[in-house]
C-alpha positions, -999 to +999 in steps of 0.1 A: -207+855-185-198+841-221-212+859-249-224+835-276-230+863-303-226+834-334-242+806-315-277+828-305-281+848-339-276+813-362-305+793-339-339+792-355-366+807-336-391+790-317-431+794-314-452+774-295-474+772-320-450+757-343-427+729-352-393+717-336-368+733-363-336+713-349-339+685-324-322+687-289-295+667-304-286+691-327-290+721-308-263+703-283-240+694-313-240+733-320-234+741-281-203+718-280-179+738-292-190+769-282-202+764-243-181+757-214-178+717-201-197+732-174-228+749-192-225+718-220-234+692-190-260+712-177-275+715-214-272+679-221-290+668-185-313+696-188-351+683-180-380+707-176-383+701-139-341+708-137-330+732-110-291+738-123-282+764-145-285+802-155-326+807-157-330+773-148-336+779-114-360+807-121-379+787-143-382+758-121-403+779-096-427+791-126-429+757-137-433+745-102-461+765-097-477+760-127-479+723-120-490+726-083-519+749-098-524+726-124-528+695-095-546+717-075-577+724-097-577+687-116-582+677-076-608+702-068-624+691-103-625+656-092-637+663-062-606+650-041-584+673-017-548+687-023-532+712-006-543+749-026-507+763-037-488+787-012-481+810-034-506+814-058-506+836-091-538+851-106-524+847-142-508+809-135-543+801-121-566+816-150-542+797-177-547+764-157-584+769-158-586+778-194-566+746-201-586+727-182-621+737-201-601+733-233-625+710-257-596+686-258-561+676-239-542+688-272-558+721-267-552+721-231-515+716-241-513+742-264-526+766-240-500+757-214-472+759-239-483+794-249-478+806-214-448+787-206-433+802-236-446+837-225-428+827-188-397+820-206-398+855-226-403+874-194-376+852-174-348+859-205-361+897-206-333+918-217-308+894-220-291+891-258-263+870-264-257+853-230-265+819-209-300+829-203-308+833-235-290+800-243-305+781-216-341+800-220-341+784-259-324+754-245-361+748-223-381+757-252-371+734-271-379+705-245-410+724-240-420+717-281-396+681-276-423+672-254-457+688-274-438+667-302-454+636-287-487+644-283-500+633-316-538+641-323-544+613-350-530+586-326-545+603-295-580+601-313-573+563-324-562+552-292-595+569-272-617+548-295-598+518-294-608+520-255-638+535-260-649+501-279-634+485-257-656+495-225-691+497-250-677+458-258-680+453-217-704+472-208-726+452-237-717+416-227-728+425-191 
């Protein structure tokens, strides 16, 4: 297992309630001269649902469980059938339930993001300057990148526009 003392110690802290301190491409640029070609390829091709790479297989189980629980609870809420998750985890179910009860979708995403960061921290555990830390950091960056796609003002504007169109159609009836 390679040690990345300088690389890991030079990376800015990532927080679930913070901004992205660097883009994923900037992160890759920092990694290119330090990690092996194979590890770099895995980092370059990394998605939130990837299964290859250190820590990534474990993360995939956590993320898959969270996704299945979310789909299950959403379906139940809508009165639709959906298979219950095979290995139901109480904490995951509770987090998803809290997210679905949130006052708006952005708050729900933040609840989920906090939980995902916590799960990644647990997966990284006591690793310090190795592949686990590097890939855990990469997944957190991917999560923040996804979170950055949500813009409250833009979402509110889109919602008001859609609501206005629906109201206009109802009025025209």
